[in-house]
NUDRENTOR-396071 format. One record per residue (C-alpha): residue in three letters; x, y, z negated. Coordinates in steps of 0.1 Angstrom, whole numbers, padded with zeros to 4 digits, always signed. Layout:
# residues N
ALAXYZ
...
# end
This chain:
# residues 457
MET+0011-0271+0077
LYS-0014-0298+0087
ILE-0037-0307+0058
ILE-0064-0334+0055
ILE-0089-0329+0027
LEU-0109-0360+0018
GLY-0143-0349+0002
ALA-0164-0319+0011
GLY-0179-0313-0023
GLU-0173-0281-0043
VAL-0136-0286-0047
GLY-0130-0298-0012
GLY-0152-0270+0002
ASN-0134-0244-0018
LEU-0100-0257-0008
ALA-0110-0256+0028
GLN-0123-0221+0025
ASN-0092-0208+0007
LEU-0067-0225+0029
SER-0084-0216+0062
LEU-0079-0179+0052
GLU-0042-0187+0053
SER-0042-0201+0088
SER-0035-0237+0078
ASP-0045-0266+0101
ILE-0074-0281+0081
THR-0094-0313+0086
VAL-0121-0323+0061
VAL-0135-0358+0059
ASP-0168-0368+0042
THR-0195-0394+0046
ASP-0222-0366+0045
SER-0224-0351+0080
SER-0249-0324+0070
ARG-0225-0312+0043
LEU-0197-0311+0068
GLN-0218-0292+0092
ALA-0227-0266+0065
LEU-0190-0263+0057
GLN-0180-0259+0094
ASP-0206-0232+0098
ARG-0188-0211+0072
VAL-0152-0221+0078
ASP-0130-0225+0109
ILE-0119-0262+0103
ARG-0122-0296+0119
THR-0144-0322+0103
VAL-0146-0360+0106
THR-0176-0381+0093
GLY-0167-0414+0077
LEU-0153-0432+0046
ALA-0124-0412+0035
SER-0101-0442+0026
HIS-0107-0461+0059
PRO-0075-0462+0081
ASP-0095-0456+0113
VAL-0112-0425+0098
MET-0079-0412+0085
ARG-0063-0417+0119
GLN-0092-0398+0136
ALA-0086-0370+0111
GLY-0049-0368+0122
ALA-0032-0386+0094
GLU-0004-0398+0118
ASP+0012-0364+0117
ALA-0003-0348+0086
ASP+0020-0330+0061
LEU-0004-0332+0032
LEU-0034-0354+0021
ILE-0057-0340-0006
ALA-0081-0367-0019
VAL-0109-0350-0039
THR-0139-0373-0032
ASN-0163-0380-0062
SER-0147-0415-0065
ASP-0114-0420-0083
GLU-0110-0453-0066
VAL-0116-0439-0031
ASN-0090-0412-0038
MET-0064-0437-0050
VAL-0070-0461-0020
ALA-0068-0432+0004
CYS-0034-0422-0010
GLN-0022-0459-0007
VAL-0033-0460+0029
ALA-0017-0427+0037
TYR+0016-0440+0022
THR+0015-0475+0037
VAL+0000-0469+0071
PHE+0008-0432+0079
ASN+0038-0424+0057
THR+0022-0391+0048
PRO+0049-0370+0030
THR+0027-0356+0001
LYS-0004-0371-0014
ILE-0026-0354-0040
ALA-0055-0371-0057
ARG-0081-0360-0082
ILE-0085-0386-0109
ARG-0111-0381-0136
SER-0111-0413-0156
SER-0087-0413-0185
ALA-0086-0451-0184
TYR-0061-0450-0155
PHE-0036-0430-0176
ARG-0036-0453-0207
ASP-0006-0475-0216
GLY+0017-0456-0193
GLY-0008-0455-0165
ILE-0007-0471-0130
PHE+0008-0442-0111
ARG+0045-0451-0110
ASN+0069-0462-0083
ASP+0051-0476-0052
ASP+0024-0494-0072
MET+0000-0465-0067
PRO+0018-0439-0045
VAL+0001-0406-0056
ASP+0026-0377-0056
VAL+0004-0353-0076
ILE-0024-0362-0099
VAL-0051-0336-0108
ASN-0072-0344-0138
PRO-0100-0318-0140
GLU-0110-0328-0176
LYS-0075-0322-0189
ILE-0072-0289-0171
VAL-0106-0276-0184
THR-0098-0288-0219
GLN-0065-0268-0219
ASP-0083-0237-0205
ILE-0109-0237-0232
ALA-0084-0244-0259
ARG-0064-0213-0248
LEU-0096-0192-0249
ILE-0103-0204-0285
ASP-0067-0196-0295
ASN-0070-0161-0281
PRO-0103-0144-0294
GLY-0114-0117-0270
ALA-0098-0132-0238
LEU-0118-0139-0207
GLN-0091-0160-0191
VAL-0056-0171-0203
MET-0031-0184-0178
ASP+0003-0200-0187
PHE+0035-0197-0167
ALA+0070-0209-0170
ASP+0061-0238-0193
GLY+0041-0215-0216
GLN+0067-0188-0221
VAL+0046-0162-0203
GLN+0008-0157-0203
LEU-0014-0136-0181
VAL-0046-0126-0200
GLY-0078-0111-0188
ILE-0098-0090-0213
LYS-0127-0066-0211
ALA-0120-0030-0223
TYR-0146-0020-0249
TYR-0156+0014-0262
GLY-0133+0025-0290
GLY-0103+0005-0278
PRO-0070+0025-0282
LEU-0062+0025-0245
VAL-0096+0033-0231
ASP-0096+0067-0214
GLN-0058+0069-0215
GLU-0033+0066-0187
LEU-0012+0034-0184
ARG+0020+0053-0186
TYR+0014+0057-0223
LEU+0013+0019-0228
ARG+0048+0018-0243
GLN+0040+0046-0267
HIS+0012+0025-0282
MET+0034-0007-0284
PRO+0071+0004-0288
MET+0081-0030-0302
VAL+0064-0050-0274
ASP+0069-0050-0237
THR+0040-0057-0214
ARG+0026-0048-0180
VAL-0009-0044-0166
ALA-0010-0066-0135
ALA-0044-0057-0122
ILE-0077-0040-0131
PHE-0112-0050-0118
ARG-0138-0023-0121
LYS-0173-0032-0111
ASN-0159-0062-0093
ARG-0135-0039-0073
PRO-0098-0044-0077
ILE-0076-0014-0087
ILE-0039-0016-0083
PRO-0025-0002-0116
GLN-0003+0029-0114
GLY+0012+0050-0142
ASN-0017+0075-0140
THR-0044+0048-0138
VAL-0070+0053-0166
ILE-0086+0023-0182
GLU-0124+0027-0185
VAL-0150+0010-0206
ASP-0160-0024-0192
ASP-0129-0027-0170
GLU-0115-0062-0167
VAL-0078-0058-0174
PHE-0052-0084-0166
PHE-0020-0080-0185
ILE+0012-0101-0188
ALA+0035-0105-0217
ALA+0057-0131-0235
SER+0034-0156-0251
GLN+0044-0147-0287
ASP+0034-0111-0280
ILE-0001-0117-0265
LYS-0021-0113-0297
MET-0004-0080-0305
VAL-0010-0066-0270
MET-0046-0077-0271
SER-0052-0059-0304
GLU-0039-0027-0288
MET-0059-0030-0256
ARG-0093-0037-0273
ARG-0108-0038-0307
ALA-0094-0066-0328
GLU-0115-0097-0332
LYS-0115-0119-0362
PRO-0095-0152-0358
ASN-0117-0181-0348
ARG-0123-0206-0376
ARG-0155-0225-0369
ILE-0161-0243-0335
VAL-0192-0261-0324
ILE-0189-0283-0293
ALA-0221-0294-0274
GLY-0214-0326-0256
GLY-0193-0356-0267
GLY-0180-0367-0233
HIS-0144-0368-0223
ILE-0140-0330-0223
GLY-0158-0326-0256
GLU-0137-0354-0272
GLN-0104-0340-0259
LEU-0113-0305-0270
ALA-0122-0317-0305
GLN-0089-0336-0307
THR-0070-0305-0296
ALA-0088-0282-0321
GLU-0096-0302-0352
ASN-0063-0297-0369
ARG-0065-0259-0367
TYR-0103-0252-0369
GLY-0134-0265-0385
VAL-0150-0285-0356
ARG-0185-0300-0352
ILE-0195-0319-0321
ILE-0231-0325-0311
GLU-0238-0356-0290
HIS-0273-0369-0280
ASN-0262-0406-0274
ARG-0261-0424-0307
ASP-0236-0451-0296
ARG-0212-0424-0283
CYS-0215-0407-0317
TYR-0202-0439-0333
ASP-0173-0440-0308
LEU-0164-0403-0315
SER-0165-0408-0353
GLU-0139-0436-0348
THR-0115-0416-0326
LEU-0118-0381-0342
ASP-0101-0376-0376
LYS-0114-0343-0390
THR-0143-0334-0366
ILE-0179-0337-0379
VAL-0200-0357-0354
LEU-0237-0348-0353
HIS-0263-0369-0334
GLY-0288-0346-0317
ASP-0297-0322-0290
ALA-0276-0290-0287
SER-0307-0273-0275
ASP-0326-0281-0307
ARG-0332-0248-0324
GLN-0337-0264-0358
LEU-0305-0284-0356
LEU-0285-0253-0347
LEU-0301-0234-0376
GLU-0294-0263-0400
GLU-0257-0262-0390
ASN-0255-0225-0396
ILE-0250-0215-0360
GLU-0249-0178-0371
GLU-0216-0185-0388
THR-0200-0202-0357
ASP-0172-0183-0340
VAL-0172-0203-0307
PHE-0199-0225-0293
CYS-0187-0246-0263
ALA-0212-0263-0241
VAL-0193-0290-0221
THR-0219-0316-0212
ASN-0221-0329-0176
ASP-0255-0311-0172
ASP-0252-0274-0160
GLU-0288-0266-0171
ALA-0283-0281-0206
ASN-0250-0261-0210
ILE-0267-0229-0199
MET-0298-0233-0222
SER-0279-0244-0253
SER-0253-0216-0249
MET-0281-0190-0245
LEU-0299-0204-0275
ALA-0267-0205-0296
LYS-0260-0169-0287
SER-0295-0157-0296
LEU-0292-0174-0330
GLY-0260-0156-0338
ALA-0230-0175-0325
ARG-0202-0150-0320
LYS-0190-0163-0287
VAL-0203-0189-0263
ILE-0185-0207-0235
ALA-0204-0228-0209
LEU-0190-0253-0185
ILE-0207-0247-0151
ASN-0202-0268-0120
ASN-0227-0251-0096
PRO-0212-0219-0083
ALA-0247-0205-0077
TYR-0253-0207-0114
VAL-0221-0189-0122
GLU-0231-0158-0102
LEU-0267-0160-0117
ILE-0256-0160-0154
GLU-0226-0138-0151
ASP-0228-0108-0175
ARG-0258-0123-0192
ASN-0258-0138-0227
ILE-0230-0162-0219
ASP-0196-0148-0227
ILE-0174-0170-0206
VAL-0181-0194-0178
VAL-0156-0221-0171
SER-0156-0237-0136
PRO-0139-0271-0132
GLN-0137-0264-0095
GLN-0118-0232-0099
ALA-0095-0247-0125
THR-0088-0277-0102
LEU-0083-0255-0072
GLY-0054-0236-0088
SER-0037-0268-0098
ILE-0039-0281-0062
LEU-0028-0249-0046
ALA+0005-0250-0065
HIS+0014-0279-0043
VAL+0001-0265-0011
ARG+0019-0232-0012
GLN+0050-0228+0009
GLY+0082-0215-0006
ASP+0092-0227-0041
VAL+0059-0222-0060
ALA+0058-0237-0095
LYS+0023-0227-0106
VAL-0009-0212-0092
HIS-0039-0199-0111
SER-0071-0190-0092
LEU-0092-0163-0107
ARG-0122-0141-0100
ARG-0139-0171-0084
GLY-0110-0176-0060
ALA-0108-0140-0048
ALA-0075-0133-0066
GLU-0045-0154-0074
ALA-0016-0155-0098
ILE+0015-0175-0088
GLU+0048-0184-0102
ALA+0075-0185-0075
VAL+0112-0193-0079
ALA+0138-0170-0062
HIS+0167-0187-0044
GLY+0197-0176-0024
ASP+0216-0144-0027
ALA+0213-0107-0016
VAL+0221-0117+0020
SER+0199-0148+0025
SER+0169-0138+0002
ALA+0143-0111+0006
VAL+0141-0107-0032
VAL+0174-0118-0049
GLY+0197-0089-0057
ARG+0170-0063-0052
ARG+0152-0040-0077
ILE+0115-0047-0079
GLU+0108-0013-0065
GLU+0129-0022-0034
ILE+0110-0055-0026
ALA+0086-0052+0003
LEU+0056-0067-0015
PRO+0023-0069+0005
ALA-0005-0044-0004
GLY-0024-0055-0035
THR+0005-0075-0049
ASN+0023-0069-0082
ILE+0052-0086-0099
GLY+0043-0089-0136
ALA+0072-0107-0152
ILE+0104-0127-0147
VAL+0116-0156-0167
ARG+0154-0159-0166
ASN+0172-0186-0187
ASN+0142-0189-0210
GLU+0141-0151-0215
VAL+0110-0132-0206
VAL+0117-0099-0187
ILE+0087-0077-0180
ALA+0089-0064-0144
HIS+0096-0027-0145
ASP+0107-0010-0113
ASP+0144-0010-0121
VAL+0146-0048-0129
VAL+0168-0067-0105
VAL+0158-0102-0094
GLU+0184-0128-0097
ALA+0188-0163-0082
ASP+0167-0190-0100
ASP+0144-0164-0116
HIS+0108-0175-0121
VAL+0088-0146-0108
VAL+0051-0142-0118
LEU+0030-0123-0092
PHE-0006-0112-0091
LEU-0024-0110-0057
VAL-0058-0093-0054
ASP-0060-0101-0017
LYS-0056-0138-0010
LYS-0052-0131+0027
ARG-0016-0118+0020
ILE-0004-0150+0004
ARG+0016-0160+0035
GLU+0036-0128+0033
VAL+0044-0135-0004
GLU+0054-0170+0004
LYS+0079-0158+0031
LEU+0096-0137+0005
PHE+0103-0168-0016
HIS+0113-0192+0011
ALA+0145-0210+0002
PRO+0174-0202+0026
LEU+0184-0230+0050
SER+0216-0235+0031
PHE+0198-0241-0002
SER+0197-0277-0014
# end
């Protein structure tokens, strides 16, 4: 597959790095030649310096025979024009654009028919809002990923001392939860992946990723770690688009306060939010946090557009007694620096956006992709087609499928029914299969298993 990536920022660079591991033909376009050179020093790709939406620059990048254009520059407008040029001039089959501004989606939006020919729209703010909302809804989770339209969830948790499954073998999982079916998809121990077997023992501080039907998630979590009280009181630092959307999502189920330093923006928020209390001030103001009883806060979410402000306000809130803090961090260097410190969960817009884009890059019939462990691992939802003769998976028990090393099938969704993937389960045509890969280099092997047969239409 020949792919052109417009924009060599964090998202574009991460995409190039991920896709180059999978032997794709990648060209990256950016106006900053030094940024392109730094990327080319790390990754085996072609680069072109120039304005991403200019036809001559796109032609130089190989747009005439490109299979896919991914526009992730910092400008919504450049991304949209680039897709229009790719459609009109080069007839590019698939065009993906990152669009941040919600204004382009109001009143039905402009992305319809040939008016603005973008095949896939990626809105980072919407994705991040959904990710944080799932974390609030699932106390104790490090990451929550939806599959099959929310019927299945893959959840990452940390095993704490005193949890009922710590120091026990996974084979006894069913004995602890006889009424609920679940499967451990992967374990990370001191940043090293462990492929779970029946005799694998969960240790304290293991990161455990398990999969179950969405309605069973809370019950499974209570068995795998000490139960946490339901969240009731949420404080959001930052009243931008993410803060506003998060408040709108949460205000009917939780007590929500939002802290915003811009007075005019506070007035706007007070008009658009129904139940949220809007506070004018600085989220790093110790006195303000104390006055708002930060020690009674269940979740403190720092979602301003300033990484340093998010880090400092989160650390302050934690030190003052907030039960859990979530910080939005764009700079990957900061993510590594503060990991395992006083900030409980770091949310990366780049990683969230990456997974959404990869779902449309993957070969075979891939419905959803979630990138995790800073892109080192991946969870995908693939659709099985064909029959026992034409398919490598249909008609076979899971134990018979030649999965690459480090790959697990966690669950299958069949006719809106969730089937946890035990060895004797047989894959059927049109099943949605959720897989977990700890080695991204094996993704091509997984994709080949789910290629639709030539007779499939």
